[in-house]
C-alpha positions in Angstrom: -144.8 43.7 -96.7 -141.3 43.0 -95.4 -139.4 40.7 -98.2 -137.9 38.7 -95.8 -141.3 37.9 -93.6 -142.8 36.8 -96.9 -140.0 33.8 -96.9 -140.3 33.3 -93.3 -141.9 29.9 -92.6 -143.7 29.3 -88.9 -141.5 27.3 -86.4 -142.5 23.6 -86.6 -141.8 20.6 -84.3 -141.7 17.0 -84.8 -143.4 15.2 -81.9 -143.5 11.2 -81.8 -146.3 9.7 -79.6 -147.0 6.0 -78.7 -150.5 6.2 -77.4 -151.0 2.1 -77.5 -148.1 0.1 -77.1 -146.2 -0.5 -80.2 -148.4 2.2 -82.4 -146.2 5.3 -82.9 -147.2 8.4 -84.6 -145.9 11.4 -85.6 -147.2 14.9 -85.3 -146.1 18.1 -86.9 -147.3 20.9 -84.3 -146.6 24.7 -84.5 -145.6 25.8 -80.8 -148.2 28.0 -79.0 -147.6 31.7 -79.0 -147.8 34.4 -76.8 -151.6 34.2 -76.2 -151.8 30.7 -76.7 -150.0 28.1 -75.0 -151.4 24.9 -76.7 -149.8 23.9 -79.8 -151.6 23.7 -83.2 -151.6 20.4 -85.3 -150.3 21.0 -88.6 -150.1 17.3 -90.1 -150.2 13.8 -88.3 -149.3 10.2 -89.6 -152.2 8.6 -91.5 -151.8 5.4 -89.5 -149.6 3.7 -86.7 -145.9 3.0 -87.6 -144.4 0.0 -86.1 -141.1 1.5 -84.5 -140.3 5.0 -83.1 -137.4 5.0 -85.8 -139.9 4.5 -88.7 -142.2 7.4 -87.2 -139.2 9.7 -86.7 -137.8 8.9 -90.3 -141.8 9.5 -91.9 -142.0 12.8 -89.9 -138.6 14.2 -90.7 -139.5 13.7 -94.5 -142.9 15.5 -94.2 -141.3 18.2 -91.9 -138.5 18.9 -94.3 -141.0 20.0 -97.2 -142.8 22.2 -94.7 -139.4 24.0 -93.7 -137.8 26.9 -95.2 -135.7 26.5 -98.5 -132.3 27.9 -98.9 -133.1 31.0 -100.6 -130.2 33.6 -101.9 -129.8 35.8 -99.3 -131.3 39.3 -99.9 -128.2 41.8 -100.6 -128.2 45.1 -98.5 -126.2 47.9 -98.1 -124.3 50.1 -100.9 -124.6 48.2 -104.3 -127.0 45.6 -103.0 -129.3 46.1 -105.5 -127.2 45.8 -108.4 -125.5 42.6 -107.0 -121.8 44.0 -106.9 -119.5 41.9 -105.8 -116.3 42.8 -104.0 -112.8 41.6 -105.7 -109.8 41.7 -104.1 -107.5 44.2 -105.6 -104.2 46.2 -104.8 -104.0 49.6 -104.1 -101.5 52.0 -106.3 
């Protein structure tokens, strides 16, 4: 398997809903793909939150734990396997 695809995480979206006035819920969904147009629910708020901003902040915290982490890039090209750094120099 390709090492890049092993680190890739699915695209996730944060959705805020207000089914009842004053009751806000956050949902984390994975958008539908080519064969499925409906999104897949990944996570949701355990209970209502009092404001849109509170739901948004809580959802962002959970979404941040699910997003890809900043990994060190995979070296490519000549010398990539040995992690050789290019150093400036003068031609003689």
